[in-house]
Every structure is written in structure tokens, then in C-alpha cells.
Backbone bond lengths (Angstrom), bond angles and torsions (degrees), N, CA, C in turn:
res aa  C-N    CA-C-N  psi(-1)  N-CA   C-N-CA  omega(-1)  CA-C   N-CA-C  phi
1 M - - - 1.468 - - 1.518 109.39 -
2 S 1.334 117.50 132.41 1.461 121.01 -177.44 1.518 111.35 -72.86
3 A 1.331 115.58 156.54 1.457 121.23 179.89 1.521 110.24 -70.67
4 P 1.348 118.26 148.75 1.471 120.65 178.46 1.517 110.86 -66.02
5 D 1.310 115.98 159.29 1.458 121.35 -178.77 1.521 112.54 -85.04
6 L 1.334 117.66 -31.02 1.458 122.50 176.06 1.523 108.22 -128.82
7 V 1.320 116.00 123.13 1.460 121.56 178.12 1.519 108.15 -109.53
8 N 1.326 117.63 125.25 1.464 119.83 -176.79 1.521 111.16 -76.80
9 L 1.323 115.40 153.18 1.454 122.48 -175.26 1.520 113.21 -65.36
10 E 1.323 116.93 -28.15 1.464 120.96 -173.96 1.529 113.15 -82.62
11 G 1.340 117.52 -8.25 1.453 120.28 177.98 1.512 115.37 81.68
12 H 1.326 118.23 19.05 1.467 121.35 176.29 1.530 108.30 -82.85
13 S 1.328 115.47 83.78 1.460 120.30 -171.05 1.521 112.84 -61.12
14 E 1.346 117.42 -29.11 1.467 119.35 179.47 1.528 112.00 -69.47
15 Y 1.332 116.33 -11.18 1.463 120.74 177.00 1.528 112.13 -115.86
16 D 1.336 116.51 18.83 1.460 119.21 167.18 1.527 108.47 -66.89
17 V 1.321 116.08 159.45 1.469 121.16 -174.21 1.528 110.37 -108.79
18 T 1.322 115.39 127.16 1.464 122.19 169.97 1.523 107.77 -117.59
19 W 1.304 116.80 124.00 1.466 120.08 -175.56 1.528 110.42 -62.56
20 P 1.311 117.69 133.99 1.478 120.50 -173.13 1.520 114.31 -66.41
21 W 1.333 118.43 -26.60 1.459 120.05 -179.12 1.534 111.64 -72.82
22 K 1.334 117.35 -9.01 1.466 121.30 178.12 1.528 112.21 -93.86
23 R 1.316 118.06 -5.73 1.451 120.45 -177.86 1.530 110.76 -72.73
24 P 1.316 117.59 153.23 1.469 120.13 177.04 1.526 111.06 -56.16
25 G 1.298 116.16 131.44 1.457 120.55 -179.68 1.512 114.10 92.02
26 G 1.339 116.39 -15.87 1.458 120.12 177.32 1.516 113.26 67.53
27 L 1.317 115.24 -159.84 1.458 122.17 -177.36 1.522 110.94 -94.97
28 R 1.328 116.15 148.67 1.456 120.82 178.77 1.529 109.79 -98.62
29 P 1.307 117.84 160.95 1.472 119.84 177.68 1.517 111.69 -61.83
30 G 1.334 116.06 157.40 1.453 120.87 175.89 1.512 113.26 117.36
31 A 1.339 114.87 -178.37 1.463 121.58 -176.88 1.529 109.32 -134.04
32 T 1.333 115.68 138.88 1.457 122.91 179.53 1.520 109.82 -118.85
33 A 1.320 116.93 129.88 1.467 121.57 172.55 1.526 107.95 -89.54
34 V 1.330 116.46 127.55 1.458 122.13 -177.64 1.525 108.63 -111.36
35 L 1.331 116.38 119.49 1.463 122.30 179.48 1.521 108.38 -113.08
36 R 1.327 116.69 121.12 1.465 121.77 172.43 1.514 105.73 -98.51
37 V 1.328 117.93 114.15 1.463 119.85 -167.41 1.520 112.09 -128.61
38 K 1.317 114.02 151.24 1.460 122.61 170.77 1.521 107.68 -147.74
39 D 1.317 116.87 116.80 1.467 123.21 178.96 1.527 111.93 55.65
40 E 1.319 115.24 55.65 1.472 121.24 178.23 1.528 112.13 -112.39
41 A 1.340 117.21 22.52 1.467 120.11 -177.24 1.524 112.06 -58.73
42 V 1.327 117.38 -34.97 1.459 120.30 -177.93 1.525 111.61 -69.24
43 N 1.334 117.96 -25.97 1.465 121.21 -175.03 1.526 114.13 -96.99
44 L 1.312 118.04 -31.15 1.466 120.49 -171.46 1.527 114.88 -58.85
45 P 1.346 120.69 -31.71 1.465 118.31 176.64 1.523 113.59 -61.66
46 W 1.330 118.90 -20.36 1.463 121.85 173.62 1.524 111.47 -96.69
47 V 1.315 116.75 -35.56 1.463 120.84 -175.05 1.522 111.92 -71.13
48 L 1.342 117.37 -45.76 1.458 120.37 -169.18 1.531 115.73 -74.04
49 P 1.352 120.85 -40.89 1.468 117.97 -174.82 1.531 115.04 -55.24
50 P 1.333 120.29 -54.77 1.465 117.18 179.78 1.517 113.29 -65.13
51 L 1.337 117.05 -31.71 1.461 120.76 -178.81 1.526 110.93 -70.53
52 L 1.323 116.91 -40.88 1.468 120.47 176.87 1.522 111.26 -64.27
53 R 1.320 116.56 -37.57 1.466 119.00 179.54 1.526 111.95 -71.92
54 A 1.340 117.25 -30.68 1.458 120.85 -171.67 1.525 113.83 -90.26
55 T 1.342 119.21 -20.37 1.459 121.74 -174.82 1.524 111.12 -117.90
56 D 1.328 115.16 168.55 1.462 120.11 179.44 1.517 111.98 -77.61
57 R 1.340 116.36 -38.10 1.451 121.98 -179.53 1.525 108.71 -143.58
58 V 1.340 115.48 151.93 1.464 121.46 171.45 1.526 106.92 -127.92
59 L 1.325 115.79 122.63 1.460 121.88 178.02 1.525 108.52 -107.75
60 V 1.332 116.39 119.60 1.459 121.91 177.97 1.530 107.93 -107.14
61 V 1.332 115.92 116.12 1.464 121.34 178.62 1.524 108.06 -104.84
62 D 1.318 115.78 112.83 1.466 120.29 -177.68 1.517 110.36 -88.04
63 N 1.339 115.49 133.54 1.466 121.45 -177.60 1.529 110.18 -120.00
64 G 1.345 115.47 64.86 1.451 119.96 172.34 1.514 115.33 83.74
65 S 1.321 117.96 34.07 1.467 120.45 178.99 1.524 110.82 -66.48
66 T 1.325 114.65 147.90 1.468 120.91 176.53 1.523 111.71 -119.17
67 D 1.347 117.26 5.61 1.464 121.14 -174.86 1.526 113.18 -111.54
68 G 1.330 117.31 14.38 1.466 119.69 179.47 1.510 114.68 80.71
69 T 1.321 117.67 22.73 1.465 121.57 -178.11 1.529 113.18 -51.55
70 P 1.340 120.86 -49.52 1.467 119.52 -179.43 1.529 113.40 -59.00
71 D 1.339 117.22 -39.16 1.461 120.28 179.16 1.527 111.12 -66.20
72 V 1.326 116.65 -39.95 1.467 120.27 178.42 1.520 110.26 -64.45
73 A 1.332 117.06 -41.17 1.467 120.64 178.29 1.517 110.93 -60.73
74 R 1.329 116.63 -48.12 1.461 120.69 -179.66 1.526 111.42 -62.55
75 R 1.325 116.31 -46.25 1.466 120.79 -177.66 1.530 110.72 -64.52
76 T 1.314 117.50 -41.45 1.465 120.94 179.64 1.517 110.84 -61.35
77 A 1.326 116.50 -45.08 1.464 120.06 -179.51 1.524 111.58 -65.89
78 E 1.326 116.58 -41.43 1.459 119.92 -178.47 1.521 111.59 -67.44
79 E 1.339 117.43 -38.52 1.457 120.20 178.82 1.522 112.36 -64.25
80 L 1.331 116.74 -26.34 1.463 121.62 177.09 1.525 112.12 -83.56
81 G 1.333 116.57 -9.28 1.454 120.23 -173.29 1.514 111.79 75.37
82 L 1.343 117.43 22.19 1.463 122.05 -176.86 1.527 111.91 -121.93
83 G 1.335 115.68 26.18 1.455 119.22 179.35 1.514 113.11 -59.19
84 H 1.339 117.53 -27.28 1.465 121.43 -179.92 1.530 112.28 -68.90
85 K 1.321 117.59 -17.40 1.465 121.01 179.12 1.525 113.23 -89.25
86 L 1.316 117.18 -12.02 1.461 121.06 -174.49 1.523 111.30 -96.72
87 E 1.329 116.11 131.34 1.453 123.18 170.19 1.528 107.73 -119.06
88 Q 1.328 116.10 145.34 1.456 119.70 177.89 1.522 109.93 -130.14
89 A 1.331 114.33 146.03 1.457 121.19 177.49 1.520 107.88 -142.68
90 T 1.321 115.63 165.08 1.463 121.60 -179.65 1.524 109.68 -124.30
91 Y 1.312 116.00 133.88 1.462 122.17 173.67 1.524 105.98 -120.56
92 P 1.333 118.50 106.65 1.464 121.35 -165.57 1.521 116.43 -87.71
93 F 1.334 117.99 3.06 1.460 120.16 -173.62 1.531 111.32 -98.21
94 A 1.322 116.21 140.81 1.465 120.15 174.38 1.524 108.95 -63.86
95 V 1.326 116.05 130.54 1.466 121.46 -177.16 1.518 109.34 -104.05
96 A 1.325 116.22 136.00 1.468 121.40 -178.83 1.514 111.03 -56.26
97 R 1.324 115.70 139.66 1.450 120.47 175.03 1.531 109.79 -72.42
98 A 1.337 116.04 151.20 1.462 120.87 178.93 1.523 109.92 -60.67
99 G 1.313 115.71 153.36 1.464 120.64 -179.26 1.513 111.55 97.80
100 A 1.319 116.62 -141.60 1.457 122.20 -173.34 1.526 112.89 -59.62
101 E 1.321 118.13 -38.48 1.460 120.99 -179.70 1.520 110.44 -63.88
102 H 1.321 116.52 -41.59 1.465 122.03 176.93 1.528 110.67 -62.14
103 L 1.325 116.94 -44.72 1.461 120.83 -178.82 1.525 112.04 -61.27
104 A 1.320 117.49 -32.04 1.459 121.92 -176.78 1.527 113.24 -84.67
105 T 1.329 118.23 -2.86 1.463 122.03 -176.07 1.524 110.53 -101.69
106 P 1.341 119.16 126.57 1.467 121.18 179.05 1.526 111.95 -57.55
107 E 1.313 116.52 142.35 1.456 121.26 -173.95 1.523 112.94 -62.92
108 R 1.331 118.42 -30.85 1.468 121.12 -178.17 1.533 112.39 -91.23
109 S 1.310 117.95 7.17 1.462 120.74 176.70 1.523 110.31 -77.88
110 V 1.331 116.48 147.00 1.462 119.53 175.14 1.521 111.12 -64.81
111 H 1.324 117.43 -14.15 1.463 121.71 179.16 1.535 112.28 -90.72
112 S 1.303 117.70 -1.84 1.464 122.32 -178.28 1.518 111.34 -81.61
113 L 1.310 116.50 139.77 1.462 120.80 175.47 1.522 111.03 -58.75
114 A 1.339 116.90 -42.61 1.462 120.26 -178.03 1.532 110.82 -63.86
115 Y 1.323 117.06 -44.22 1.468 120.13 179.93 1.532 110.43 -65.82
116 F 1.314 116.13 -43.56 1.471 121.32 178.38 1.520 110.82 -56.34
117 Y 1.328 117.11 -47.76 1.460 120.28 -178.77 1.518 111.18 -66.25
118 N 1.344 117.90 -41.16 1.459 119.71 178.53 1.523 111.03 -62.12
119 W 1.344 117.13 -39.94 1.453 119.23 178.40 1.529 110.95 -64.28
120 C 1.331 116.64 -43.83 1.474 120.43 -179.73 1.524 111.26 -59.63
121 F 1.327 117.37 -48.27 1.455 119.99 -175.36 1.523 111.98 -77.18
122 A 1.335 116.91 -15.12 1.461 119.86 173.35 1.526 111.79 -71.68
123 Q 1.330 117.67 -12.56 1.465 121.51 177.64 1.530 112.10 -85.44
124 V 1.324 117.51 -6.95 1.469 121.91 -176.22 1.529 110.25 -77.13
125 G 1.318 116.14 138.67 1.456 120.42 179.37 1.515 114.32 -110.43
126 T 1.347 117.46 -2.40 1.466 121.02 179.98 1.523 110.75 -98.95
127 R 1.314 115.73 168.35 1.464 120.64 -175.58 1.523 113.44 -80.64
128 Y 1.323 116.43 -13.71 1.458 119.26 -179.92 1.518 108.88 -132.12
129 S 1.342 115.82 157.56 1.465 119.91 -177.56 1.520 109.92 -144.12
130 W 1.322 113.74 152.24 1.464 122.43 171.94 1.525 108.13 -115.52
131 K 1.304 117.19 122.84 1.461 122.35 175.07 1.529 106.94 -84.02
132 W 1.326 115.69 98.75 1.464 120.47 -172.09 1.514 110.33 -110.84
133 D 1.317 116.67 154.74 1.458 121.86 176.05 1.522 110.20 -107.06
134 G 1.325 116.12 156.49 1.449 121.22 -178.18 1.508 114.50 -75.17
135 D 1.343 117.84 7.09 1.468 121.04 177.17 1.521 112.27 -128.04
136 M 1.346 117.73 11.96 1.455 121.58 -178.15 1.529 110.28 -97.69
137 V 1.335 116.10 120.48 1.463 122.00 -175.18 1.531 109.75 -114.70
138 L 1.315 116.79 123.93 1.456 121.02 175.82 1.524 110.70 -73.71
139 T 1.316 116.52 141.33 1.457 120.36 169.17 1.523 108.29 -77.27
140 T 1.320 117.61 172.49 1.465 119.71 177.04 1.526 110.16 -59.02
141 E 1.325 116.32 -39.29 1.460 121.60 177.23 1.523 110.80 -65.33
142 G 1.341 116.43 -40.49 1.451 120.81 179.38 1.514 112.45 -65.85
143 E 1.329 116.32 -39.38 1.466 120.28 178.70 1.522 110.73 -60.44
144 V 1.326 116.87 -44.05 1.458 120.45 179.10 1.521 110.65 -64.35
145 S 1.329 116.46 -41.66 1.470 120.51 -178.08 1.528 111.69 -64.32
146 I 1.343 116.81 -46.60 1.459 119.92 179.81 1.531 110.47 -66.16
147 G 1.328 115.84 -38.50 1.457 119.66 177.63 1.515 112.55 -63.18
148 D 1.335 116.79 -42.20 1.461 120.62 179.13 1.528 111.66 -66.42
149 L 1.338 116.24 -32.76 1.462 119.27 179.47 1.524 112.23 -72.49
150 G 1.327 116.93 -23.76 1.454 120.53 -172.66 1.515 114.53 -54.10
151 W 1.316 117.10 -42.27 1.458 119.95 -177.36 1.524 111.95 -82.14
152 Q 1.342 117.73 -9.26 1.459 121.05 -176.74 1.524 113.93 -97.44
153 V 1.337 116.92 -26.14 1.464 119.21 -169.91 1.523 114.16 -96.36
154 G 1.327 117.71 -5.88 1.456 119.47 -172.76 1.509 115.90 -61.05
155 D 1.313 118.38 -26.32 1.467 120.62 -176.53 1.524 112.78 -124.34
156 V 1.335 117.58 22.37 1.460 119.72 -178.67 1.520 110.18 -116.53
157 Q 1.323 116.25 150.26 1.453 122.48 178.11 1.527 108.78 -96.47
158 S 1.326 115.85 66.30 1.458 121.13 -178.31 1.520 109.42 -128.34
159 I 1.322 115.47 146.86 1.457 120.10 172.22 1.524 108.48 -104.93
160 I 1.317 116.17 151.11 1.468 120.95 -176.36 1.521 108.93 -122.80
161 R 1.312 115.25 129.88 1.455 122.35 178.53 1.529 109.06 -97.76
162 V 1.322 115.64 128.67 1.463 121.07 -177.68 1.529 109.09 -117.00
163 P 1.326 118.48 110.05 1.471 119.48 175.49 1.519 110.58 -64.91
164 R 1.306 116.96 144.20 1.463 121.64 175.50 1.517 108.38 -138.92
165 H 1.310 115.44 153.91 1.459 121.72 -176.06 1.519 109.47 -128.39
166 G 1.311 116.59 131.91 1.454 120.80 -179.81 1.517 111.78 -66.13
167 L 1.328 116.35 128.98 1.464 121.79 175.83 1.528 107.02 -117.43
168 Y 1.320 116.17 107.81 1.456 123.05 -174.71 1.531 108.40 -92.87
169 V 1.326 115.78 108.06 1.461 121.94 -171.59 1.526 109.78 -91.10
170 E 1.334 115.34 120.87 1.462 121.20 177.65 1.522 111.61 -95.06
171 S 1.343 116.37 -39.66 1.458 121.90 -178.80 1.523 108.03 -155.70
172 E 1.322 116.73 -177.91 1.457 120.23 -179.13 1.526 112.47 -63.31
173 R 1.331 117.22 -24.38 1.466 119.49 -176.81 1.520 113.77 -112.33
174 R 1.318 118.61 -11.05 1.468 119.73 -172.65 1.525 110.88 -129.24
175 A 1.347 115.59 131.84 1.455 121.38 178.02 1.524 108.85 -150.85
176 F 1.323 115.30 171.35 1.462 122.03 -177.32 1.528 108.29 -129.72
177 L 1.328 116.17 120.88 1.456 122.33 -177.02 1.521 109.30 -101.07
178 D 1.326 116.07 123.09 1.458 120.68 -178.17 1.526 110.38 -93.92
179 L 1.323 115.69 108.81 1.461 121.97 174.09 1.524 110.44 -109.39
180 G 1.324 116.68 19.08 1.459 121.08 -176.99 1.507 114.79 -88.73
181 L 1.340 118.02 -2.69 1.464 120.44 -178.50 1.520 109.68 -130.98
182 R 1.323 115.81 130.20 1.462 120.53 173.19 1.530 108.19 -82.88
183 N 1.308 116.28 122.02 1.454 120.30 -177.59 1.521 108.63 -147.28
184 A 1.320 116.32 114.96 1.465 120.98 179.48 1.521 108.21 -134.25
185 E 1.327 115.64 86.34 1.454 120.19 -176.98 1.526 111.35 -81.51
186 E 1.333 114.84 160.98 1.457 121.33 177.15 1.527 108.66 -77.95
187 W 1.350 116.46 117.77 1.458 120.86 -178.22 1.513 112.86 -123.04
188 G 1.330 117.92 -19.90 1.455 120.88 179.29 1.513 110.92 -108.22
189 F 1.348 117.03 128.96 1.461 121.85 -177.03 1.523 110.68 -142.06
190 P 1.342 117.37 144.25 1.465 119.39 167.71 1.529 109.52 -66.21
191 I 1.318 116.15 155.15 1.457 121.72 171.15 1.527 107.22 -93.32
192 G 1.325 116.48 117.19 1.459 120.00 -178.03 1.513 111.40 176.34
193 P 1.322 117.43 172.42 1.466 121.41 -173.77 1.521 114.98 -64.95
194 D 1.326 118.00 -18.18 1.464 120.22 178.63 1.523 112.59 -84.03
195 F 1.326 117.20 -7.87 1.462 120.83 -172.83 1.532 109.88 -129.10
196 V 1.320 115.99 74.88 1.462 120.98 178.56 1.530 108.44 -124.22
197 F 1.330 116.61 171.29 1.463 120.62 -175.30 1.519 111.45 -98.39
198 T 1.319 114.61 143.43 1.449 121.38 177.15 1.522 109.38 -138.74
199 K 1.301 116.24 165.84 1.461 121.04 -177.83 1.526 109.64 -77.81
200 A 1.330 116.09 132.68 1.455 121.14 177.88 1.526 108.54 -121.84
201 Y 1.312 117.79 -151.23 1.462 120.84 -175.40 1.525 111.27 -72.56
202 E 1.325 116.84 -89.14 1.470 118.99 -178.02 1.525 113.53 -82.26
203 W 1.326 117.86 -13.27 1.464 120.67 -172.73 1.523 109.33 -152.77
204 E 1.339 116.48 -177.12 1.458 121.65 174.91 1.521 109.57 -79.27
205 I 1.323 116.69 161.79 1.460 120.22 175.92 1.519 108.58 -142.28
206 R 1.316 116.11 144.44 1.464 120.59 179.50 1.518 109.16 -92.58
207 T 1.314 116.85 127.00 1.451 120.32 -179.17 1.520 109.90 -71.20
208 T 1.326 115.83 148.51 1.454 121.54 176.34 1.521 108.55 -140.04
209 P 1.323 117.90 144.15 1.465 120.14 179.08 1.523 111.04 -72.79
210 Q 1.317 115.90 161.43 1.457 121.47 175.66 1.530 109.22 -118.95
211 P 1.330 118.45 127.32 1.473 125.33 -5.41 1.522 110.98 -82.85
212 V 1.315 115.63 162.97 1.449 120.99 174.91 1.521 108.59 -139.86
213 R 1.318 116.53 141.93 1.464 120.13 -179.87 1.521 109.75 -76.24
214 S 1.321 116.10 130.00 1.457 122.06 179.22 1.520 109.07 -116.85
215 I 1.327 116.08 126.03 1.457 122.33 -179.16 1.519 108.83 -109.89
216 G 1.316 117.77 122.57 1.462 121.90 -179.61 1.520 111.53 -102.88
217 L 1.321 116.92 124.94 1.458 121.19 176.53 1.528 109.83 -84.10
218 P 1.329 118.19 157.91 1.466 121.08 -178.82 1.519 112.08 -71.27
219 H 1.323 115.76 161.26 1.458 121.03 176.34 1.532 110.38 -69.56
220 G 1.328 114.35 156.77 1.459 120.11 175.56 1.506 115.10 96.57
221 L 1.355 118.07 9.69 1.457 121.01 -175.92 1.521 114.05 -98.58
222 C 1.341 117.72 -14.27 1.457 119.20 -172.52 1.528 109.99 -154.64
223 V 1.328 116.48 140.97 1.455 121.62 173.47 1.521 109.12 -119.59
224 E 1.325 115.22 154.15 1.461 122.08 177.50 1.520 108.03 -114.62
225 L 1.340 115.93 115.01 1.460 120.72 -174.49 1.526 111.51 -74.63
226 K 1.337 115.01 132.98 1.459 121.82 174.94 1.522 107.08 -135.53
227 H 1.309 116.32 123.58 1.459 120.91 -175.19 1.532 109.25 -97.58
228 L 1.319 115.71 123.35 1.461 120.32 -175.43 1.518 113.07 -66.60
229 D 1.331 117.45 -15.74 1.456 119.58 177.40 1.530 111.85 -99.90
230 G 1.341 117.24 12.20 1.458 121.09 -178.25 1.519 112.22 -116.13
231 D 1.332 115.14 178.69 1.468 121.99 176.99 1.520 107.38 -102.12
232 E 1.321 116.28 88.43 1.453 121.58 -172.79 1.525 113.60 -80.27
233 F 1.307 118.17 -3.71 1.464 120.91 -177.13 1.526 111.44 -122.72
234 A 1.335 116.87 23.23 1.466 120.84 -177.46 1.522 111.94 -66.13
235 H 1.346 117.90 -21.76 1.462 120.00 -178.03 1.532 112.07 -87.68
236 W 1.328 117.22 10.61 1.464 121.96 175.86 1.521 109.99 -113.16
237 T 1.336 116.48 141.21 1.458 120.42 179.98 1.516 110.97 -63.82
238 D 1.327 116.66 -47.24 1.456 121.39 -175.26 1.525 109.39 -145.73
239 P 1.321 118.48 89.23 1.468 120.43 -177.75 1.524 114.00 -56.17
240 E 1.324 117.81 -29.16 1.464 118.96 -179.13 1.527 111.86 -66.86
241 S 1.343 117.45 -15.36 1.463 120.12 177.66 1.527 112.09 -70.64
242 F 1.337 117.46 -12.76 1.461 119.52 177.33 1.527 111.24 -56.10
243 A 1.315 115.85 -31.56 1.470 120.53 -175.04 1.522 112.30 -70.51
244 T 1.333 118.00 -17.04 1.466 119.99 -173.73 1.514 113.68 -115.61
245 S 1.334 119.37 3.23 1.454 121.71 -178.68 1.519 110.49 -116.82
246 Y 1.338 116.23 123.71 1.455 119.69 179.75 1.531 111.61 -69.29
247 R 1.342 118.10 -18.54 1.455 120.87 179.42 1.514 112.16 -77.52
248 N 1.310 116.79 -10.77 1.466 120.17 -173.18 1.527 112.69 -107.67
249 K 1.316 116.82 37.67 1.460 119.69 -177.85 1.530 111.21 -57.36
250 R 1.341 117.07 -44.95 1.468 119.90 -178.83 1.518 111.12 -65.72
251 K 1.341 117.07 -46.33 1.461 119.12 -179.49 1.524 111.10 -66.69
252 R 1.316 116.86 -34.34 1.470 119.75 177.66 1.526 109.86 -62.61
253 R 1.324 116.43 -41.63 1.464 120.58 177.87 1.531 110.16 -64.11
254 E 1.326 117.76 -44.49 1.463 120.44 -179.55 1.525 111.17 -62.35
255 W 1.315 116.50 -42.70 1.467 121.06 179.64 1.526 110.36 -62.47
256 T 1.348 116.15 -43.05 1.462 121.34 -179.67 1.525 111.26 -62.96
257 V 1.348 115.82 -47.25 1.463 120.37 -178.77 1.526 110.47 -65.30
258 F 1.330 116.74 -44.58 1.462 121.18 -177.79 1.521 111.11 -60.70
259 Q 1.339 116.42 -48.33 1.463 120.06 -178.49 1.528 111.61 -66.55
260 A 1.333 117.05 -37.55 1.467 120.39 178.42 1.522 110.83 -64.10
261 L 1.335 116.82 -44.83 1.462 119.78 -179.82 1.525 111.21 -65.31
262 K 1.307 117.28 -35.07 1.467 119.83 176.52 1.523 111.40 -63.21
263 R 1.346 115.97 -29.06 1.470 120.95 177.14 1.518 112.03 -86.30
264 G 1.319 117.23 -2.76 1.453 120.50 -178.64 1.511 113.70 87.79
265 E 1.330 118.38 15.38 1.458 122.91 -179.53 1.524 110.32 -106.09
266 V 1.333 116.88 140.76 1.461 122.47 176.71 1.525 107.68 -112.25
267 V 1.319 116.91 113.91 1.465 121.15 -175.63 1.521 109.88 -82.88
268 P 1.337 118.21 160.20 1.468 121.54 178.96 1.526 111.43 -55.51
269 G 1.321 114.70 140.36 1.456 121.15 -179.58 1.511 114.36 93.21
270 V 1.340 117.04 -8.51 1.462 121.57 -178.92 1.526 109.24 -102.89
271 H 1.337 116.43 132.25 1.462 122.21 -177.70 1.523 109.93 -108.68
272 E 1.304 116.48 124.52 1.461 120.99 174.59 1.522 108.59 -80.86
273 I 1.331 116.86 128.68 1.458 121.77 -175.35 1.527 109.54 -128.69
274 T 1.327 115.36 129.03 1.460 121.41 176.16 1.520 108.89 -115.83
275 A 1.321 116.48 127.90 1.462 121.02 -178.19 1.513 111.06 -82.05
276 P 1.335 117.78 153.81 1.472 120.87 174.77 1.527 110.75 -63.28
277 D 1.310 115.71 161.62 1.467 120.63 176.47 1.527 110.58 -55.03
278 G 1.319 115.27 136.01 1.458 120.26 176.14 1.507 115.45 81.28
279 V 1.342 117.88 1.68 1.467 121.68 -179.49 1.525 108.38 -121.02
280 H 1.312 117.12 128.99 1.463 119.69 177.57 1.518 109.07 -71.47
281 V 1.302 116.48 144.02 1.461 120.62 -174.21 1.525 111.73 -63.66
282 V 1.329 119.15 -31.38 1.464 120.20 177.59 1.522 110.28 -65.26
283 D 1.325 116.74 -43.42 1.460 120.11 176.29 1.526 111.03 -64.02
284 H 1.315 116.65 -40.40 1.466 120.31 -179.09 1.528 111.09 -62.82
285 V 1.322 116.70 -45.16 1.468 120.03 -177.97 1.521 111.07 -67.55
286 T 1.345 117.57 -44.98 1.465 120.24 -173.29 1.523 113.51 -81.58
287 Q 1.335 117.18 -24.00 1.462 119.21 -176.43 1.526 113.77 -106.81
288 T 1.341 116.98 -17.27 1.466 119.52 -176.75 1.519 112.40 -129.75
289 W 1.327 117.87 -59.65 1.466 121.37 -170.91 1.531 111.92 -60.97
290 L 1.323 117.08 -55.75 1.470 118.99 -178.37 1.532 112.60 -69.21
291 P 1.341 120.29 -45.12 1.462 118.54 178.64 1.522 113.79 -60.05
292 Q 1.345 117.63 -28.99 1.463 120.25 -177.98 1.524 113.43 -94.56
293 A 1.330 118.02 -3.88 1.463 120.71 179.15 1.529 109.44 -66.43
294 P 1.346 117.24 143.12 1.472 120.05 -178.83 1.521 111.57 -56.04
295 R 1.326 115.98 143.23 1.447 122.41 177.07 1.517 110.14 -111.05
296 P 1.358 118.19 143.43 1.463 125.82 1.88 1.522 111.25 -71.20
297 L 1.322 115.99 143.50 1.457 121.43 -179.19 1.525 109.34 -66.89
298 E 1.323 115.53 129.03 1.471 119.66 -179.50 1.521 109.31 -81.50
299 V 1.319 115.34 112.91 1.462 121.72 -177.14 1.516 109.11 -130.75
300 G 1.321 116.22 138.31 1.461 120.82 177.07 1.510 111.95 103.61
301 L 1.330 114.28 154.57 1.453 122.23 176.88 1.519 109.47 -114.13
302 P 1.336 118.71 154.34 1.458 120.16 175.06 1.523 110.44 -59.71
303 E 1.340 115.98 139.24 1.460 119.62 176.91 1.526 109.05 -70.23
304 L 1.321 115.81 128.76 1.455 120.72 179.24 1.516 110.55 -88.40
305 A 1.317 117.20 139.00 1.457 120.82 177.36 1.522 109.82 -67.20
306 P 1.352 118.35 138.37 1.462 120.41 179.25 1.522 111.14 -64.59
307 T 1.312 115.91 139.73 1.459 120.06 -176.54 1.513 113.34 -118.55
308 S 1.334 118.32 -29.17 1.456 120.23 -177.85 1.519 110.07 -98.46
309 P 1.340 118.30 160.50 1.470 120.45 176.77 1.525 112.13 -56.27
310 A 1.334 117.09 -39.61 1.463 119.81 -179.81 1.529 110.84 -64.45
311 Q 1.353 116.39 -41.20 1.456 119.86 178.80 1.524 111.28 -66.12
312 L 1.346 116.57 -37.98 1.462 120.67 178.02 1.522 110.84 -63.78
313 D 1.346 116.47 -42.16 1.458 120.15 178.31 1.523 110.81 -62.45
314 L 1.356 116.51 -42.54 1.453 120.42 179.68 1.523 110.77 -64.74
315 A 1.330 117.09 -41.05 1.459 120.59 179.33 1.528 111.11 -63.35
316 R 1.358 116.46 -40.75 1.465 119.17 179.06 1.525 110.73 -64.67
317 T 1.342 116.35 -38.83 1.461 120.24 178.84 1.522 110.93 -63.44
318 Q 1.333 116.53 -44.70 1.457 120.04 179.67 1.518 111.21 -63.46
319 N 1.325 117.32 -41.19 1.452 120.73 -177.13 1.523 112.30 -69.49
320 S 1.322 117.17 -20.56 1.463 120.20 -178.80 1.509 112.55 -85.07
321 L 1.340 117.95 -9.81 1.465 120.89 -176.71 1.530 110.86 -78.38
């Protein structure tokens, strides 16, 4: 048996990493969505159905859930008749929170975000992968788009950017959709030696070769669930640091919107949405409201000119990068 490619510092040999493309038989065609989850039982009944229908495989890696997340994942897949598409794994080590805690953790530690992600994606057996979150829900339009891409991306060296929009859920019938920020992160990647995870500033980052083809999907295909009665920033060391880091534009926006809504304020770019009787607001937004919104979907706010000395300093720093 060949030696593993990544050996963790703590000596947990059963969690050493062997790259999947080195296994006998290599990788098979298709695409796998990989979800690294902790206490996502409330979200998975919305997240998994469109994802299971749109991809070849869905791998759910549980990281210490206490709310029955693995059981909910299994039950959701079985109720759809798609249990054969679901794989589950367990990663039992506490993972450093993004930000300062992540920076202080050695990259080869089992507690490192980069090591955790490399281990998760080393379990994939297909040639393509989707880096998915346990709170990201495809719209009906998004499900079709990801499904159509599945047969096209298996043998290409391209990354795919998937725009997502924060959906702040207040109750079963009322939520707030944030279309005030343009955000299209890289979520689709080939499985191969050019696309692995490494330690970056506040979080992990997936390496990509230069040049690489990047495909951007249109807005309106995916929402990210945020519950106003929950702790949506528990995976960050210090959420208030969003205000001082130019790299955290998206998180700064989420923090601003979340805190404003908790105070009863709706900031520009946020749409208040009420679902019809008998329809959950998540279903209403993903199956009706967003698919029926006029296209092209208007997303983003005008950039405001900096007015304070601190804003001017931040703008100069950004422009120098």
C-alpha cells in the first residue's frame, strides 16, 4: 500500500489524506457535491432535494453535529427515492473557526480548515466536485442549470462560479432576501492535483492553475439560508472583525444585514418577502419568487464614494492590491 499524500501532525493515520486520482481505477465520470456540515438539520430538507436531483453524488461530511444532522440527511434522501446517491462520512475533530483561530492553526493539523477540506474532497470518486454548504438551496432554475452542467464538466479543467443570495428567515412565512451584494464564489472544481486546499488569510482557499477557464452562472440560482433566531456567525473567531478587513466584504454585508434585521431595520437592497398561506417562505422564494423575478435579475448597490479618513485609507489599500 502506498504512503498517504498528507500526514496529519497529530498522528491520526486513519485520517491521513490520499489523493483520489491516485487510487486504483482512477476517477469515474460525473460530479459530486461535498457538504461539510455541523448542526444543519433545519436546513438539509431544503438543501438536499434539488442537489440530489441535479448531481451524480452528494457527500455529507458531519463534523460533530448534535441535532441529528446525519439522520435528517439519510431520511431526506430516502424519502426522495435517492438514497443511492447519498454518501455520508464523519470527521470527528474540532475545526478551527475562520479568522484568527484559523491563522493560529498549523496547516497539517486535523483541526485546520485546509486539512479538513482536503480530507473531505479526498473522499470524492468523480472527476468533478461542487464545494457546497449545508445552508445553500438551489432554486428550480438553479437545479436545472447545475443538472445540465453535470454532463459537461466531467472532463474539463474549468471552475464554475455560483452566485448566491442571503435569505434571512424570520418565520415560516416571512423572510428577507438580500440582492444588495454581487457575490459569485467559485463552487465547481475538477478533482485533480491542480485543485487542492491550502491555508489562506481568514479561511482556506482552493488552488487553481494559471490560466484557468472560469465560468460564471447568472444570478438567482441559489440562496443561502440564515435564521434570525440562530447564531449564524459561530464559525468565525470574531465577527466584528468584518468591519476592518477588506477581504471580508461579503461577510461584512451579511453581518450588517443580520444585525439590522434583528433591530427591525431593512437596509437598501433587501427585499421583504411573505409567502402565501400554507407555503413555507423558503419554498416560495426558491420555487416562485426568484424564478419569476424579471431577468436580468438586478443585484448589487451603487458603490458609494468614501467619505471618512478611515474609508479613504481602506479604499487606497484596496486599489493598491
